[in-house]
N, C-alpha and C positions, 0 to 999 in steps of 0.2 A: 493662620488666617489672617485674613488684611484685619481683621475687624476687631483682634484684640489689641491691649494694651501691649505695648513694649517692655520687656524690662533689660535690665545689663547684667550682668553672668556675674556670681552666683546662679544659674538657671538651673532648680532644681539642685542647688546646692552645689553647682558643678567646682567646687573646690575639697566636695568628699567623697570624691571618684575610688572606688576602689581597686583602681591602675596600678598598685602596687608602689613603692613608696618612692620612686626616685621619677616617674612619670608623674602622682601624684603632687608631690614640688616642685618640678616643673609647672605642672597645672597654676596649682596655687601661685607661681611666681611668674606669672607671666605679665607679657610690657604695658604699660599706660596705655599702649591703643587699644590690646585685646580689652584691658576693666572697663573701657568706655563703649565697647564692641555692643549692636543693638542686635538680640538674638531674640526672634519671635515665637513664645512657648507655642504648644500645639497646642489644641483642647486633648483632652486626655483619650486613651483606650487606643486599639492597636485597630489599625485603618487597610482592611482590603481594600486592593487596590485593581484596577482595571488597564489594559492598557488600550488608549484609545486613541482616535481621530483626529487631527486638527482641524475639517471638519466636517462635524457627523452628520449623518442623516438623520433624517426623524427615525428612520425605524432601529439606528443604533441607538438611541439616547431611550429609545424603549425597549432593548436588551438589558441595557445598563440597569434600569427602573425593575425591571424584571428579575433580574438576578441579584437584587438587593445590593448592588452596588452604589455607596455615597462617593468615592474617588474615583477619580483616571488619574493616570499618567499621560502626556500625549508629547508625541513626536512633532514638533511643528515643522510646517512647509515655507521655502524659503521667501515667499510674500511677505507673512503673518511671523516674521523673526525681528519684530520691534515691539516696543513696548505699547504699542495702541494694538498693535497685531495678538500679544498673547492678554490684554483687557480683551479681546473681541472671545478670544478663546473661553475665554473663564467665562462670559457673560454667556454665551452658547450653551455651555452646561448647568451654571447657576439657575438658567431660568426653567429647566430639567429637574431640578433640584439635586446635583450632582459638584463639589468640588473638584478642582483643577490643583492638584496638588505640585506637580511640577511639567513645567515645557522645558524639554531636550532641543539642542539644534544640534545636530552632527557636525556641521560646520567646526565645535567646537570643541565636542563632546569630547573627543581622543585626535591629537593631536602630535604626531611625529615632529613637525620641525619644532616641537616644544622638550620633548623627552627628550630627542636626540643632537639639542642646537643645532640641527639645519637651518639653509637657506631662508628669511622668513619667519625667525620663530618671535621677534618682540612686536611685527607687524601680528600676528597669529594672539599676543598674549593682549595685547589692545584690543582685538576683536573679543577676547574675552572679557575683560573689564566693562566693555561695554554691555555685551549678553548680561555681565549679573545686572549691571544699571538698569536693564530695562525690564528683568527680573522683577528686580526689588520697586521699581516704579509701578510694576502691573501686579503687585503684592501677592508674588511666586518667589518661598520662600523655602525653597529648596532646588538644588538644582547638580546633577550624579556627573561628575569628569572620570577618566580614564588616563593613565599613563604610561599604553601602551607603544613601544615605537615600531612597532611591526604588525598592528591587529591581533585579532581573535586566528589561531592555528584551525585548523579541520586536517582529516587526511581520508574525508568520501563522508558515505552515508551508510548505516544501516538499517533494517527492516525492526520495530520491536511490535508486536503484538498487531502484525499492518500495518504502521506508521513509520513512515521515514524520520530518521534522525540523525544528528552529527555524530561522526566519531573522529577521534581524532588515538593515534596511534605512534607513540615515538619512536619505534624503528618503521614506519610507512615512506617510501622513497616518493609519496604523493604528497604529503606533507606543504600546507599551504598557508599563507595567514592571509588574512580580508580586514580591510576597515575599507567601507565606503566604495568608490572606484578602486581602490588602490589591490596589488595584488601583492608578496611580499614571498619568498623562495630562498632554499638553501643553495649553497653554504653560508653566503653574507647578503643579508634583504639590501643592503647598506654599500655594501663594498671594502666593508673592515670593521674588524671585529671591536667593539665598544667596550670602556673600561667599567664598572663599579660604579668607579667616584664618578665617572662622567652624567650617569644617570642619575647618581644623588647629587652632584654640583646641577645639575640641568634643574631635576623636581625643585630644589632651595632656592632657585632664581626663578621659576614661575613660579611658586606658592607664596616666599615672600612679597613678591609684586601685586598678585590676585587677592593675597587675605583681606588688605586694606578696605577693599573696594568692599566684597564681601562684608565685612564687619559696617561699613559707611551703608549699605542696602539691608542691611537685614537679613540676607540671603545664607543659608547652610551650604556647604561644597562636600559633596560625600563623597568617598574615592572609591573608585570599584577595584576590586581585584585585578589583576592581569590572568588571560584567561588566553591558555589554559598558563600554570603558574610552572612554570619550565625554567630553573635555574636559568638558563640559556639558550634562546631559540636563534638561528640561522645572525649569530653574532651580536645580540644583544640580549644582555642582562636583562631580566626579570627578578631583579630582587630587591624591589622595594615593597612593591603591594603584590609580595606571594606568599607572604609565611608573619608569622603573628609580630615575629622582633621586628619585621620590617615597619610593618602600620606603627607599632609604639613610636621606632624614631622616626616617623613621617611624623607623625601630631608633636611629637617636640619639638621638630624643627619649624613648624607651621607655629606655633607656640599663640594656637587663635580657637575660641571657642565656637568660631564661625567653618570649621574643617576638621570634617571626621569621616565616617567610612559607610556607602554602602555594602552591605556584608551580602555577595551573590556567594548563599549555599551552594551550588552546584560548581562554581568555580572553584570554592574550598575543597568541595569534594573529591573533584578532580587533582586536587595534589593530595589526598589525605595527610594525616598527623606527620608522615616522615617527609614530609615537605615546609608543610604551613606551621606545624606547632602546637595548632590546639584545632579545635572542630568546631562548627559552627557554634554548638550549642555553649562551649568555652568560650568560643569569642564574644557570644554574646553578653554572659556573665560576668566575662571582665570586664569588658567596655562600657558595656550597659547604652541603656537610654540618651546619656550624655554625649555618645562618641558615634552610636550608630542610630541611623534618621533614617534609612530605607532595606531593607530586606527583598533581595532574588528569593523565588522560591522556585528549587528546579533542584533536580535528584541526578545520578550518574549511576550506572553500571559499575563500576568499581574506581578505586583510583588508577594514576599513573602506576605503568608506560602505556595504557591502553582504557580508553571511556567509552562508554558509547550515552547521549545524551537522551537517559528514558525517561516513564512516568513516574509519576510521584509513592507513587503505591510500589512500585517495583525495584525502586533502584536499590543501595548497597545501607545507606543512612536511614533511620530512621526518622521521620519528617515531626514525627509527635513532639520529640526531644526539644527541635527549634520551637515549635509552638507553644509550649512549657514554660522553656527560657523565656521566650521573649513576654508572655505572661507575669512570669515571677518576678522580674524586671521592670514592671511598669512601663513597658514600652507604646511609647505615642505615636511613632511614626509610619509611613505604610510597609507594604508586603505586598507584592506582587508578582504574580504566574511569568516565569522567565524560561524562555527557551526549551517550550514543551513539544516532542513530536509532532508530524501534524497528522489531523487526524482529517476524515473526509467530513465536509463542510468547512475545510478552513478556518479562517481565525477567529470567526463565533462560539464554534463547536468544541477549538483548544481555548478557547476563552470561558465556555460556560465548562467544561470540566474541570481546569484548574480552579475555577471560583469556587464551583461547589466543592471538591477537595478540602483544600484552604478553609474554608467554612466553617466545612465539619469538624477539622481536627482543630478548628479557636473556638469553636461551639464548647468542645469538652475540655479544652486548654480552662477555659472561663469557668464551666463548672465544677473542674476538682480544683479549680486553686487555693491556697491556703489564705485563709478567712483575709490577713492583715495585705493578703492581694491583690483584692477585689476592690472594683471603685466602684464609688458609691452612683 
């Protein structure tokens, strides 16, 4: 929160992370730059969060109040992508008693130019740095980043309890990657095959430039998994943010208290442990709140090669395991509904369903938490 004092990491005993000996040592031996970085602590407690608009109507604000939502994540509109615009968004919600946790900018949320070293890469990186400065100046201390070279893939739609939902089938000839107004197709989305080394080098080139800016402005960057976490799609490897080992190495390369994880549980479940190496509960217990700052809460019908984005209560994974793990590690970031099937009544019906379901699960987790995990 922007009213809280700055602390230097050691944030929540940063050096005591239970991240395995090699990773723990890397955290302890981080650079002088990281040692002087600013990290804004969050208020204790899991923060159930709504997906909200940049210019809410009075009816929208009333809706969030009615469902008991104290935090929102906002997608900015082009005219508000400045520090002043972000402050305006914050004030609108603050006047209704609601805290804006993060404000996204789709222009820099996922940048193929950066992931694949395409023309315009350095310009995009400079644009991202300015976005971080805008966030810091506005008192927005978290943002999500994705490192996907050819978008989020699907192969059509399916009906789940009468609701339309995304499908991905690895064997479908209708697979397509989508990001903003771009479409990506097999066999080669960018005309050639990229190597894993290129993807790693491009990530390192990016993160080593932007991490110092994030630190200077007190902004945490949570990196989203590749969706879906298929090893290669249309010639582009998804070798970093599709598995546990990739994330661990990526955190070591960043060597920054301001670079962490947005754990999209649905994406992680799409891969299953055969691909990801750890299920969502295991990721939470390994990385903890020191590195996981945002949870996308959704379920899928089955792991690859085919999945449907289904309702949280009828996917293959027990979502309570996620709630319990977050409670056990004293998670203090946000949990937000993600990619829910389309309901009659549109966005607000989907948000109401999701928020109520999450609230029930986390209320149960709170009531069953072991005594030493309970918060004052």
